MDAnalysis code that builds the backbone (N, CA, C; Angstrom):
import MDAnalysis as mda
import numpy as np

u = mda.Universe.empty(735, n_residues=245, atom_resindex=np.repeat(np.arange(245), 3), trajectory=True)
u.add_TopologyAttr("name", ["N", "CA", "C"] * 245)
u.add_TopologyAttr("resid", np.arange(1, 246))
u.add_TopologyAttr("resname", ["MET", "LEU", "GLN", "HIS", "LEU", "ASP", "LYS", "LEU", "SER", "GLY", "MET", "LEU", "SER", "LEU", "VAL", "ALA", "LEU", "GLY", "CYS", "ALA", "ALA", "ALA", "THR", "PRO", "GLY", "ALA", "SER", "PRO", "HIS", "ASP", "MET", "SER", "ALA", "ALA", "HIS", "HIS", "GLU", "SER", "GLN", "ALA", "SER", "ASP", "HIS", "ASP", "ARG", "ARG", "SER", "ALA", "GLU", "HIS", "ALA", "ALA", "GLU", "TYR", "ASP", "PRO", "LYS", "ALA", "ARG", "GLU", "SER", "ASP", "VAL", "ARG", "CYS", "GLY", "GLY", "SER", "ARG", "GLN", "ARG", "ALA", "ASN", "ALA", "ILE", "LEU", "GLU", "ALA", "GLY", "ALA", "CYS", "TRP", "THR", "SER", "THR", "ARG", "ASN", "PRO", "THR", "ALA", "ALA", "HIS", "ALA", "ARG", "GLN", "ALA", "ALA", "GLU", "HIS", "ARG", "ARG", "HIS", "ALA", "ALA", "ASP", "HIS", "ARG", "ALA", "ALA", "SER", "ALA", "ASN", "LEU", "ARG", "ARG", "ALA", "GLU", "ALA", "GLU", "ALA", "CYS", "GLN", "GLY", "ILE", "ALA", "GLY", "ASP", "ASP", "ARG", "ASP", "MET", "SER", "PRO", "PHE", "ALA", "HIS", "VAL", "GLU", "ASP", "ILE", "ALA", "SER", "VAL", "GLU", "GLU", "LEU", "ARG", "GLU", "SER", "ALA", "GLY", "VAL", "ARG", "ASP", "PRO", "SER", "THR", "ARG", "LEU", "ARG", "GLY", "ALA", "ILE", "VAL", "THR", "PHE", "ARG", "ALA", "VAL", "GLN", "GLY", "MET", "THR", "ALA", "GLU", "TRP", "LEU", "GLN", "ARG", "LEU", "ILE", "ASP", "CYS", "HIS", "VAL", "ALA", "ARG", "ASN", "SER", "ALA", "LEU", "GLY", "HIS", "VAL", "VAL", "PRO", "GLU", "MET", "ALA", "ASP", "CYS", "PRO", "LEU", "VAL", "PRO", "LYS", "GLY", "VAL", "SER", "ALA", "ARG", "VAL", "THR", "SER", "THR", "GLY", "SER", "GLY", "PHE", "ALA", "VAL", "SER", "ILE", "ALA", "GLY", "GLU", "ASP", "THR", "ALA", "ALA", "ALA", "GLU", "GLU", "ILE", "LEU", "ALA", "ARG", "SER", "ARG", "PRO", "LEU", "LEU", "PRO", "ARG", "LYS"])
u.atoms.positions = np.array([
    [51.740, 143.796, 14.475],
    [50.532, 143.220, 13.878],
    [51.223, 141.850, 12.894],
    [52.268, 142.173, 12.142],
    [52.741, 141.024, 11.352],
    [53.244, 140.090, 12.236],
    [53.848, 140.467, 13.526],
    [54.270, 139.262, 14.398],
    [53.097, 138.515, 14.907],
    [51.910, 139.101, 15.192],
    [50.485, 138.301, 15.610],
    [50.317, 137.546, 14.409],
    [50.337, 137.926, 13.183],
    [50.122, 137.085, 12.132],
    [50.884, 135.786, 11.914],
    [52.077, 136.365, 12.052],
    [53.249, 135.125, 11.952],
    [52.963, 134.029, 13.059],
    [52.786, 134.569, 14.260],
    [52.487, 133.689, 15.524],
    [51.227, 132.741, 15.273],
    [50.196, 133.481, 14.584],
    [48.778, 132.691, 14.388],
    [49.104, 131.587, 13.128],
    [49.979, 132.115, 12.231],
    [50.300, 131.158, 11.128],
    [50.964, 129.974, 11.794],
    [51.963, 130.302, 12.453],
    [52.686, 129.201, 13.236],
    [51.985, 128.085, 13.977],
    [50.897, 128.790, 14.396],
    [49.885, 127.965, 15.416],
    [49.144, 127.093, 14.460],
    [48.715, 127.651, 13.450],
    [47.886, 126.852, 12.414],
    [48.549, 125.720, 11.801],
    [49.799, 125.943, 11.545],
    [50.767, 124.972, 11.051],
    [50.847, 123.754, 11.982],
    [51.225, 124.303, 13.236],
    [51.330, 123.206, 14.127],
    [50.030, 122.290, 14.255],
    [48.816, 123.042, 14.428],
    [47.590, 122.085, 14.523],
    [47.701, 121.363, 13.101],
    [48.069, 121.689, 11.927],
    [47.786, 120.899, 10.891],
    [48.766, 119.718, 10.999],
    [50.189, 119.938, 11.535],
    [50.940, 118.954, 11.701],
    [50.446, 117.847, 12.525],
    [49.657, 118.246, 13.581],
    [49.255, 117.404, 14.630],
    [47.983, 116.599, 14.057],
    [47.366, 117.259, 13.108],
    [46.310, 116.488, 12.450],
    [46.657, 115.606, 11.257],
    [47.938, 115.766, 10.854],
    [48.465, 115.194, 9.467],
    [48.107, 113.658, 9.585],
    [47.740, 113.146, 8.429],
    [47.138, 111.818, 8.390],
    [48.188, 111.079, 7.587],
    [48.219, 109.765, 7.721],
    [49.452, 108.948, 6.906],
    [48.903, 108.739, 5.559],
    [47.696, 108.805, 5.450],
    [47.131, 108.632, 4.158],
    [47.457, 109.907, 3.223],
    [48.027, 109.844, 2.082],
    [48.207, 110.949, 1.103],
    [46.880, 111.683, 0.787],
    [46.894, 113.072, 0.925],
    [45.634, 113.768, 0.678],
    [44.634, 113.757, 1.748],
    [44.751, 113.320, 2.860],
    [43.977, 113.124, 3.875],
    [44.199, 114.079, 4.996],
    [45.146, 115.251, 5.013],
    [45.122, 116.244, 5.717],
    [43.996, 117.103, 5.849],
    [43.676, 117.705, 6.794],
    [42.346, 118.433, 6.784],
    [42.453, 119.572, 5.572],
    [43.229, 120.143, 5.330],
    [43.326, 121.246, 4.211],
    [43.324, 120.842, 3.055],
    [43.663, 119.505, 2.720],
    [44.014, 119.180, 1.297],
    [42.793, 119.154, 0.426],
    [41.436, 119.412, 1.127],
    [40.278, 119.137, 0.146],
    [39.179, 119.678, 1.001],
    [37.917, 119.792, 0.677],
    [36.988, 120.116, 1.145],
    [36.339, 119.043, 2.198],
    [35.560, 119.443, 3.192],
    [35.005, 118.285, 4.021],
    [34.083, 117.364, 3.398],
    [33.327, 117.983, 2.300],
    [32.375, 116.972, 1.492],
    [33.351, 115.970, 0.683],
    [34.364, 116.548, 0.009],
    [35.429, 115.665, -0.765],
    [36.052, 114.645, 0.198],
    [36.382, 114.938, 1.266],
    [36.873, 113.902, 2.266],
    [36.177, 112.935, 2.658],
    [34.509, 113.398, 2.734],
    [33.741, 112.296, 2.839],
    [33.456, 111.401, 1.599],
    [33.507, 112.002, 0.508],
    [33.418, 111.252, -0.771],
    [34.598, 110.257, -0.918],
    [35.812, 110.798, -0.485],
    [36.813, 109.961, -0.497],
    [37.007, 108.630, 0.491],
    [36.126, 109.028, 1.518],
    [36.154, 107.973, 2.440],
    [35.072, 106.814, 2.091],
    [33.916, 107.462, 1.544],
    [33.069, 106.439, 1.013],
    [33.696, 105.574, -0.126],
    [34.522, 106.072, -1.064],
    [35.305, 105.368, -1.932],
    [36.235, 104.440, -1.517],
    [36.822, 104.710, -0.699],
    [37.844, 103.677, 0.318],
    [36.906, 102.508, 0.927],
    [35.720, 102.924, 1.521],
    [34.955, 101.969, 2.025],
    [34.466, 100.945, 1.124],
    [34.262, 101.194, -0.143],
    [33.813, 100.300, -1.257],
    [34.976, 99.705, -1.590],
    [35.977, 100.130, -1.730],
    [37.253, 99.357, -2.179],
    [37.573, 98.361, -1.016],
    [37.621, 98.699, 0.217],
    [37.857, 97.903, 1.284],
    [36.863, 96.521, 1.251],
    [35.696, 96.859, 0.998],
    [34.480, 95.759, 0.864],
    [34.834, 94.724, -0.106],
    [35.337, 95.299, -1.240],
    [35.724, 94.539, -2.545],
    [36.758, 93.571, -2.215],
    [37.756, 94.232, -1.436],
    [38.999, 93.174, -1.207],
    [38.471, 92.219, -0.050],
    [37.743, 92.709, 0.713],
    [37.254, 91.773, 1.999],
    [36.605, 90.743, 1.341],
    [35.800, 90.983, 0.270],
    [35.200, 89.841, -0.136],
    [35.730, 88.853, -0.859],
    [37.083, 89.104, -1.300],
    [38.018, 88.228, -1.823],
    [38.771, 87.581, -0.919],
    [38.601, 87.693, 0.263],
    [39.644, 87.177, 1.295],
    [39.028, 85.942, 1.990],
    [39.657, 84.976, 1.949],
    [39.089, 83.550, 2.478],
    [40.003, 83.271, 3.547],
    [39.706, 83.425, 4.773],
    [40.618, 83.149, 5.836],
    [40.888, 81.640, 5.965],
    [40.082, 80.701, 5.359],
    [40.365, 79.308, 5.476],
    [41.319, 78.736, 4.018],
    [41.438, 79.641, 3.235],
    [42.294, 79.156, 2.062],
    [43.590, 78.899, 2.477],
    [44.108, 77.729, 1.864],
    [45.321, 77.442, 1.993],
    [46.310, 76.877, 0.893],
    [47.448, 77.122, 0.693],
    [48.266, 76.737, -0.591],
    [49.640, 76.289, 0.109],
    [49.971, 75.120, -0.409],
    [51.297, 74.588, 0.108],
    [52.259, 74.602, -0.901],
    [53.424, 74.660, -0.500],
    [54.728, 74.724, -1.411],
    [55.823, 74.101, -0.838],
    [56.408, 73.138, -1.456],
    [57.676, 72.274, -1.054],
    [58.908, 72.779, -1.666],
    [59.717, 73.026, -0.858],
    [61.181, 73.461, -1.563],
    [62.195, 72.688, -0.927],
    [63.144, 71.998, -1.891],
    [64.128, 71.393, -1.503],
    [65.373, 71.874, -1.751],
    [66.300, 71.643, -0.854],
    [67.666, 72.204, -1.258],
    [68.402, 71.407, -2.204],
    [69.055, 71.923, -3.218],
    [69.705, 71.060, -4.170],
    [70.897, 70.693, -3.828],
    [71.684, 69.723, -4.542],
    [72.933, 69.112, -4.311],
    [74.042, 70.421, -4.787],
    [75.121, 70.399, -3.947],
    [76.062, 71.347, -4.111],
    [77.596, 70.815, -4.363],
    [78.261, 71.236, -5.349],
    [79.460, 70.650, -5.419],
    [80.791, 71.803, -4.905],
    [81.464, 71.117, -4.021],
    [82.566, 71.944, -3.690],
    [83.825, 71.208, -3.560],
    [84.959, 71.721, -4.241],
    [86.263, 70.815, -4.202],
    [86.024, 69.500, -4.862],
    [85.420, 69.337, -5.821],
    [85.245, 67.853, -6.522],
    [84.424, 66.915, -5.558],
    [83.621, 67.322, -4.631],
    [83.101, 66.592, -3.667],
    [81.534, 66.935, -3.842],
    [80.730, 66.070, -3.764],
    [79.223, 66.359, -3.923],
    [78.771, 66.416, -2.218],
    [78.101, 67.465, -2.065],
    [77.620, 67.532, -0.798],
    [76.232, 66.946, -0.816],
    [75.684, 66.694, 0.489],
    [74.450, 66.020, 0.600],
    [73.411, 67.191, 0.287],
    [72.229, 66.739, -0.421],
    [71.298, 67.804, -0.570],
    [70.447, 67.978, 0.790],
    [70.111, 69.228, 0.733],
    [69.126, 70.017, 1.944],
    [67.925, 69.191, 2.066],
    [67.242, 69.536, 2.986],
    [65.836, 68.851, 3.194],
    [64.812, 69.466, 2.368],
    [63.813, 68.884, 2.157],
    [62.593, 69.402, 1.664],
    [61.504, 69.990, 2.595],
    [61.348, 71.524, 2.560],
    [60.442, 71.955, 3.613],
    [59.129, 72.404, 2.896],
    [58.069, 72.005, 3.554],
    [56.888, 72.567, 3.140],
    [56.254, 73.741, 3.825],
    [55.887, 74.687, 3.113],
    [55.416, 75.936, 3.683],
    [54.042, 75.948, 3.116],
    [53.242, 76.677, 4.080],
    [51.689, 76.657, 3.779],
    [51.331, 78.262, 3.906],
    [50.763, 78.839, 3.031],
    [50.217, 80.192, 3.089],
    [48.963, 80.278, 2.767],
    [48.270, 81.470, 2.893],
    [46.881, 81.932, 2.539],
    [47.018, 82.684, 1.240],
    [46.526, 82.286, 0.068],
    [46.813, 82.914, -1.238],
    [45.957, 84.158, -1.331],
    [44.877, 84.479, -0.430],
    [44.125, 85.583, -0.327],
    [44.638, 86.658, 0.570],
    [45.531, 86.499, 1.280],
    [46.060, 87.180, 2.336],
    [46.242, 88.873, 1.967],
    [46.775, 88.984, 0.671],
    [46.795, 90.335, 0.301],
    [45.744, 90.970, 0.309],
    [44.636, 90.379, -0.237],
    [43.125, 91.045, 0.102],
    [42.862, 91.389, 1.351],
    [43.124, 90.609, 2.459],
    [42.988, 91.051, 3.678],
    [43.677, 92.485, 4.149],
    [45.209, 92.327, 3.547],
    [45.913, 93.567, 4.031],
    [45.457, 94.777, 3.152],
    [45.025, 94.664, 1.975],
    [44.383, 95.791, 1.076],
    [42.917, 96.424, 1.700],
    [42.278, 95.352, 2.265],
    [40.995, 95.745, 2.775],
    [41.254, 96.688, 4.174],
    [42.256, 96.213, 5.137],
    [42.624, 96.972, 6.242],
    [43.390, 98.269, 5.847],
    [43.948, 98.316, 4.624],
    [44.584, 99.770, 4.132],
    [43.534, 100.669, 3.931],
    [42.505, 100.248, 3.131],
    [41.436, 101.048, 2.667],
    [40.553, 101.525, 3.791],
    [40.470, 100.736, 4.738],
    [39.749, 101.064, 5.982],
    [40.314, 102.429, 6.625],
    [41.749, 102.059, 6.779],
    [42.613, 103.330, 7.416],
    [42.344, 104.472, 6.617],
    [42.417, 104.367, 5.133],
    [42.503, 105.579, 4.547],
    [41.023, 106.300, 4.710],
    [39.899, 105.276, 4.768],
    [38.733, 105.856, 5.125],
    [38.554, 106.458, 6.362],
    [39.299, 106.063, 7.339],
    [39.036, 106.729, 8.766],
    [39.899, 108.148, 8.756],
    [41.089, 107.820, 7.984],
    [41.801, 109.247, 7.962],
    [41.163, 110.497, 7.337],
    [40.288, 110.096, 6.071],
    [39.550, 111.112, 5.542],
    [38.443, 111.541, 6.254],
    [37.652, 110.662, 7.050],
    [36.523, 111.033, 7.839],
    [37.001, 111.845, 8.998],
    [38.146, 111.619, 9.545],
    [38.847, 112.301, 10.565],
    [39.045, 113.787, 10.239],
    [39.749, 114.098, 8.933],
    [39.876, 115.193, 8.279],
    [38.481, 116.064, 8.241],
    [37.680, 115.109, 7.507],
    [36.313, 116.061, 7.373],
    [35.671, 116.503, 8.777],
    [35.871, 115.465, 9.907],
    [35.341, 115.936, 11.010],
    [36.140, 117.225, 11.832],
    [37.311, 117.202, 11.433],
    [38.352, 118.175, 11.910],
    [37.770, 119.658, 11.161],
    [37.540, 119.615, 9.888],
    [37.098, 120.976, 9.289],
    [35.630, 121.388, 9.853],
    [34.747, 120.196, 9.905],
    [33.497, 120.856, 10.334],
    [33.156, 121.162, 11.748],
    [34.265, 120.617, 12.633],
    [34.115, 121.037, 14.018],
    [34.788, 122.517, 14.011],
    [35.754, 122.585, 13.428],
    [36.408, 123.887, 13.499],
    [35.519, 124.905, 12.951],
    [34.610, 124.759, 12.071],
    [33.705, 125.584, 11.543],
    [32.601, 125.967, 12.477],
    [32.074, 124.784, 13.025],
    [30.977, 124.998, 13.932],
    [31.409, 125.861, 15.172],
    [32.475, 125.580, 15.653],
    [33.072, 126.437, 16.692],
    [33.386, 127.753, 16.371],
    [33.854, 127.993, 15.435],
    [34.224, 129.353, 14.973],
    [32.958, 130.193, 14.591],
    [32.062, 129.556, 14.143],
    [30.781, 130.251, 13.804],
    [29.562, 130.158, 14.735],
    [29.970, 129.610, 15.715],
    [28.879, 129.520, 16.892],
    [28.399, 130.905, 17.420],
    [27.125, 131.163, 17.359],
    [26.606, 132.549, 17.732],
    [26.529, 133.536, 16.599],
    [27.039, 133.085, 15.210],
    [27.007, 134.234, 14.292],
    [25.720, 134.046, 13.365],
    [25.076, 134.932, 13.174],
    [23.893, 134.944, 12.621],
    [23.937, 134.389, 11.135],
    [22.919, 133.677, 10.615],
    [22.985, 132.867, 9.387],
    [23.108, 133.818, 8.233],
    [22.870, 135.042, 7.945],
    [22.956, 136.040, 7.060],
    [24.383, 136.397, 7.209],
    [25.041, 136.825, 8.102],
    [26.659, 137.088, 8.274],
    [27.297, 135.868, 8.040],
    [26.985, 134.688, 8.360],
    [27.913, 133.503, 8.095],
    [27.665, 133.319, 6.314],
    [26.805, 133.353, 5.903],
    [26.653, 132.896, 4.592],
    [27.194, 133.945, 3.396],
    [27.222, 135.332, 3.991],
    [27.736, 136.486, 3.213],
    [29.023, 136.861, 3.475],
    [29.901, 136.971, 2.703],
    [31.220, 137.472, 3.124],
    [31.285, 138.923, 3.844],
    [31.843, 139.209, 4.830],
    [31.739, 140.582, 5.322],
    [32.286, 141.663, 4.312],
    [33.116, 141.136, 3.242],
    [33.643, 142.158, 2.367],
    [32.727, 142.361, 1.273],
    [31.685, 141.555, 1.362],
    [30.409, 141.889, 0.235],
    [29.710, 143.268, 0.597],
    [30.042, 143.622, 1.706],
    [29.622, 145.086, 2.173],
    [30.638, 146.370, 1.788],
    [30.546, 146.480, 0.411],
    [31.616, 147.323, -0.130],
    [31.304, 148.833, 0.225],
    [29.897, 149.154, 0.587],
    [29.787, 150.287, 0.908],
    [30.190, 150.964, 2.257],
    [30.499, 149.777, 3.024],
    [31.155, 150.156, 4.294],
    [32.600, 150.014, 4.345],
    [33.370, 149.790, 3.220],
    [34.703, 149.852, 3.062],
    [35.243, 151.021, 2.704],
    [36.173, 151.646, 3.636],
    [36.692, 152.863, 3.479],
    [38.080, 152.987, 2.651],
    [38.886, 151.754, 2.894],
    [40.129, 151.802, 2.206],
    [40.713, 150.308, 1.815],
    [41.685, 150.303, 1.018],
    [42.101, 148.745, 0.660],
    [43.755, 149.241, 0.456],
    [44.744, 148.540, 1.088],
    [45.986, 148.959, 0.859],
    [46.892, 147.525, 0.958],
    [48.122, 147.695, 0.442],
    [49.005, 146.529, 0.516],
    [49.435, 146.244, 2.062],
    [49.664, 145.050, 2.374],
    [49.990, 144.460, 3.664],
    [51.528, 144.123, 3.353],
    [52.412, 144.795, 3.804],
    [53.805, 144.466, 3.368],
    [54.712, 144.513, 4.583],
    [55.788, 143.726, 4.747],
    [56.635, 143.565, 5.954],
    [58.128, 143.638, 5.417],
    [59.098, 143.929, 6.233],
    [60.564, 144.185, 5.838],
    [61.091, 142.593, 5.310],
    [61.862, 142.910, 4.237],
    [62.411, 141.611, 3.586],
    [63.377, 141.143, 4.513],
    [64.120, 141.974, 5.474],
    [65.312, 141.378, 6.229],
    [65.854, 142.566, 7.180],
    [66.509, 141.973, 8.051],
    [67.426, 143.103, 9.067],
    [68.015, 144.147, 8.264],
    [68.860, 143.718, 7.347],
    [69.724, 144.345, 6.500],
    [69.229, 144.661, 5.102],
    [68.072, 144.315, 4.937],
    [67.323, 144.519, 3.589],
    [66.223, 145.628, 3.628],
    [66.410, 146.641, 3.063],
    [65.574, 147.767, 3.234],
    [64.301, 147.719, 2.296],
    [64.188, 146.622, 1.576],
    [63.046, 146.404, 0.531],
    [62.050, 145.597, 1.476],
    [60.876, 145.561, 0.893],
    [59.736, 144.830, 1.632],
    [59.098, 144.039, 0.826],
    [58.494, 143.052, 1.234],
    [57.753, 141.969, 0.565],
    [56.083, 142.005, 0.695],
    [55.483, 141.566, -0.342],
    [53.995, 141.553, 0.056],
    [53.456, 140.469, 0.723],
    [52.687, 140.795, 1.790],
    [52.268, 139.634, 2.615],
    [50.525, 139.271, 2.500],
    [50.010, 140.497, 1.891],
    [48.568, 140.435, 1.566],
    [47.958, 141.835, 1.360],
    [46.805, 142.094, 2.027],
    [46.159, 143.347, 1.992],
    [45.527, 143.742, 3.412],
    [45.375, 144.953, 3.518],
    [44.711, 145.758, 4.746],
    [43.374, 146.428, 4.340],
    [42.299, 145.777, 4.736],
    [40.912, 146.412, 4.319],
    [40.411, 146.968, 5.514],
    [40.152, 148.277, 5.342],
    [39.731, 149.156, 6.700],
    [37.990, 149.284, 6.400],
    [37.213, 148.863, 7.441],
    [35.696, 149.149, 7.470],
    [35.679, 150.557, 8.131],
    [34.492, 151.080, 7.752],
    [34.024, 152.505, 8.447],
    [33.370, 151.941, 9.699],
    [33.238, 152.656, 10.655],
    [32.617, 152.206, 11.929],
    [31.099, 152.203, 11.688],
    [30.381, 151.157, 11.904],
    [28.999, 151.029, 11.798],
    [28.486, 150.536, 13.059],
    [26.969, 150.943, 13.215],
    [26.248, 150.496, 14.228],
    [26.424, 149.100, 14.760],
    [26.832, 148.893, 16.010],
    [26.848, 147.513, 16.418],
    [28.029, 146.502, 16.377],
    [29.004, 147.406, 15.417],
    [30.321, 146.559, 15.108],
    [31.424, 147.016, 16.162],
    [31.963, 145.917, 16.397],
    [33.217, 145.971, 17.362],
    [34.214, 145.315, 16.925],
    [35.682, 145.477, 17.425],
    [36.795, 144.710, 16.888],
    [36.662, 143.309, 17.146],
    [36.050, 142.982, 18.595],
    [35.859, 141.633, 18.634],
    [34.735, 140.962, 18.024],
    [33.720, 141.582, 17.728],
    [32.459, 140.811, 16.892],
    [33.103, 140.748, 15.538],
    [33.809, 141.603, 14.742],
    [34.261, 141.495, 13.535],
    [35.475, 140.523, 13.236],
    [36.241, 140.263, 14.397],
    [37.309, 139.066, 14.410],
    [36.530, 137.914, 14.634],
    [35.469, 137.623, 15.109],
    [34.832, 136.503, 15.222],
    [34.037, 136.009, 13.903],
    [33.605, 137.157, 13.291],
    [32.970, 136.864, 12.084],
    [34.029, 136.595, 11.056],
    [35.210, 137.184, 10.955],
    [36.203, 136.919, 9.992],
    [36.803, 135.360, 10.279],
    [37.017, 134.983, 11.602],
    [37.536, 133.460, 11.868],
    [36.335, 132.562, 11.382],
    [34.943, 133.108, 11.725],
    [33.967, 131.990, 11.035],
    [34.282, 131.866, 9.652],
    [34.483, 132.854, 8.774],
    [34.655, 132.772, 7.449],
    [35.943, 131.921, 6.908],
    [37.025, 132.100, 7.760],
    [38.097, 131.514, 7.370],
    [37.913, 130.053, 7.626],
    [37.335, 129.591, 8.632],
    [37.177, 128.231, 9.041],
    [36.172, 127.701, 7.944],
    [34.917, 128.426, 7.673],
    [34.011, 127.927, 6.537],
    [34.619, 127.809, 5.353],
    [35.505, 128.574, 4.843],
    [36.135, 128.483, 3.588],
    [37.060, 127.308, 3.569],
    [37.653, 127.205, 4.804],
    [38.433, 125.635, 4.897],
    [37.522, 124.393, 4.618],
    [36.261, 124.559, 5.213],
    [35.465, 123.289, 5.123],
    [34.980, 123.304, 3.752],
    [35.054, 124.237, 2.975],
    [34.438, 124.281, 1.488],
    [35.661, 123.973, 0.678],
    [36.869, 123.834, 1.057],
    [38.153, 123.365, 0.408],
    [38.570, 124.702, -0.439],
    [38.296, 125.923, 0.079],
    [38.779, 127.102, -0.509],
    [38.239, 127.389, -1.973],
    [37.209, 126.767, -2.294],
    [36.435, 126.936, -3.665],
    [35.101, 127.517, -3.238],
    [35.026, 128.771, -3.341],
    [33.744, 129.390, -3.096],
    [33.312, 130.321, -4.326],
    [32.939, 130.031, -5.421],
    [32.789, 130.710, -6.605],
    [32.009, 132.220, -6.272],
    [30.853, 131.857, -5.380],
    [30.037, 132.887, -5.077],
    [30.776, 133.964, -4.300],
    [31.782, 133.936, -4.023],
    [32.531, 134.868, -3.064],
    [34.160, 135.020, -3.729],
    [33.779, 135.365, -5.114],
    [35.149, 135.866, -5.887],
    [35.961, 136.912, -5.554],
    [35.369, 138.015, -4.692],
    [36.253, 138.992, -4.168],
    [36.359, 138.932, -2.655],
    [36.099, 137.628, -2.099],
    [36.534, 137.786, -0.709],
    [37.874, 137.193, -0.618],
    [38.704, 137.996, 0.250],
    [40.076, 137.717, 0.484],
    [40.504, 136.760, 1.523],
    [39.282, 136.250, 2.036],
    [39.407, 135.085, 3.090],
    [39.360, 133.763, 2.336],
    [39.231, 133.434, 1.177],
    [38.964, 132.344, 0.505],
    [40.232, 131.437, 0.407],
    [41.433, 132.164, -0.159],
    [42.533, 131.360, -0.449],
    [43.274, 130.601, 0.662],
    [43.759, 129.578, 0.746],
    [44.284, 128.470, 1.459],
    [45.402, 129.054, 2.328],
    [45.355, 128.939, 3.663],
    [46.301, 129.607, 4.483],
    [46.413, 130.914, 4.882],
    [45.117, 131.417, 4.784],
    [44.950, 132.924, 5.130],
    [44.784, 132.845, 6.617],
    [45.408, 134.121, 7.083],
    [45.410, 134.466, 8.449],
    [44.843, 136.126, 8.267],
    [44.007, 136.292, 9.472],
    [43.431, 137.669, 9.432],
    [43.440, 138.339, 10.803],
    [43.746, 139.556, 11.100],
    [43.594, 140.207, 12.396],
    [42.971, 141.561, 12.299],
    [41.955, 141.525, 13.221],
    [41.169, 143.053, 13.324],
    [41.816, 143.856, 14.084],
    [41.997, 145.211, 13.912],
    [42.408, 145.945, 15.016],
    [41.459, 147.384, 14.771],
    [41.496, 148.308, 15.810],
    [40.557, 149.309, 15.869],
    [41.378, 150.457, 15.346],
    [40.904, 151.456, 14.200],
    [41.638, 152.645, 13.924],
    [41.128, 153.835, 14.435],
    [39.975, 153.746, 15.418],
    [39.526, 154.995, 15.848],
    [38.302, 155.306, 15.284],
    [38.280, 155.302, 13.996],
    [37.271, 155.974, 13.066],
    [36.760, 154.497, 12.259],
    [37.356, 153.558, 12.671],
    [36.707, 152.133, 11.926],
    [37.641, 150.962, 12.377],
    [37.595, 149.897, 11.504],
    [38.250, 148.649, 11.930],
    [39.231, 148.021, 10.723],
    [40.574, 147.999, 10.952],
    [41.351, 147.466, 9.823],
    [41.508, 146.106, 9.900],
    [41.226, 145.168, 8.858],
    [41.531, 143.948, 8.756],
    [42.793, 143.501, 8.037],
    [43.727, 143.029, 8.595],
    [45.062, 142.630, 8.110],
    [44.953, 141.322, 7.689],
    [45.175, 140.872, 6.273],
    [44.767, 139.744, 5.883],
    [46.093, 139.271, 5.244],
    [46.774, 137.974, 5.668],
    [48.165, 137.848, 5.334],
    [48.119, 136.290, 4.741],
    [48.839, 136.144, 3.437],
    [48.833, 134.680, 2.763],
    [49.994, 133.941, 3.411],
    [49.935, 132.750, 3.125],
    [51.109, 131.858, 3.635],
    [52.310, 131.784, 2.737],
    [51.999, 132.366, 1.359],
    [53.318, 132.627, 0.558],
    [52.955, 133.856, -0.228],
    [53.934, 133.889, -1.307],
    [53.725, 135.065, -2.263],
    [52.542, 134.814, -3.040],
    [52.442, 133.669, -3.591],
    [51.139, 133.485, -4.447],
    [49.861, 133.705, -3.586],
    [49.753, 133.427, -2.448],
    [48.461, 133.611, -1.762],
    [48.474, 135.247, -1.460],
    [49.479, 135.731, -1.118],
    [49.501, 137.098, -0.959],
    [48.955, 138.105, -2.036],
    [49.370, 137.573, -3.314],
    [48.955, 138.329, -4.395],
    [47.566, 138.173, -4.616],
    [47.138, 136.821, -4.431],
    [45.605, 136.459, -4.564],
    [44.778, 137.410, -3.500],
    [45.275, 137.461, -2.381],
    [44.504, 138.162, -1.447],
    [44.201, 139.696, -1.840],
    [45.259, 140.287, -2.273],
    [45.465, 141.563, -2.806],
    [44.718, 141.877, -3.956],
    [44.641, 140.834, -4.922],
    [43.823, 140.977, -6.263],
    [42.342, 140.902, -5.838],
    [41.990, 140.009, -5.037],
    [40.681, 139.895, -4.395],
    [40.117, 141.309, -3.591],
    [40.983, 141.844, -3.017],
    [40.659, 142.943, -2.303],
    [40.533, 144.238, -2.946],
    [41.356, 144.590, -3.980],
    [41.455, 145.737, -4.616],
    [39.977, 146.267, -5.301],
    [39.173, 145.260, -5.840],
    [37.825, 145.436, -6.286],
    [36.885, 145.871, -5.269],
    [37.222, 145.824, -4.082],
    [36.226, 145.918, -2.916],
    [35.702, 147.398, -2.612],
    [36.772, 148.211, -3.153],
    [36.383, 149.771, -3.035],
    [35.301, 150.163, -3.841],
    [34.272, 150.732, -3.139],
    [32.955, 151.255, -3.988],
    [33.393, 152.173, -4.990],
    [32.711, 152.075, -6.099],
    [32.970, 152.928, -7.566],
    [32.442, 154.329, -7.131],
    [33.111, 155.205, -7.552],
    [32.478, 156.561, -7.322],
    [31.852, 157.230, -8.594],
])
């Protein structure tokens, strides 16, 4: 199970690398889709401001002459005077182009997040999409730590996240629950991993991967984080899910 999660995490990392933008902060998971779109609009505005300052016909001339040089008590002949012409507003053209590129990178990141959400949530009912599956605490049977071996020669283990087990309920299958989990992972990414209304949902942290398996009497969801901090947050969000007795 942990091998599957590691493989899935690796695949997501490759996708992230493939989508990485040259613009700082414009990789898909750097912020929410809406924030990417806001940043794109801001870069559009700044590009327009620089474009307005660029005059393709502007010219400025500069004459530079070689000075006299003395070597071994002899005066060498002065160099020629050369004239160079440049556009004094050219820097604005470069800035306008750079901001257009930044805007495009942010829009591509937003589109990436929204496309992933649409594909993952296709066929999922609106109520299931809008409510975390972990909000159904009455159907949660257990919560335990997800741990893995620290190393071949190290007998200790390290925390990876949590295992939340659902009781078998009518209509639930491992395949359907996996699709629902994948939908929420993609949706939380599109929201920038900031979902205040889902304070106890362990799928919210950045870099989460989750795998559903059948237990015979229910379905176990193994939720792993990309690092120790994420693993601890996943566990902290999962522990309150057990219904109070």
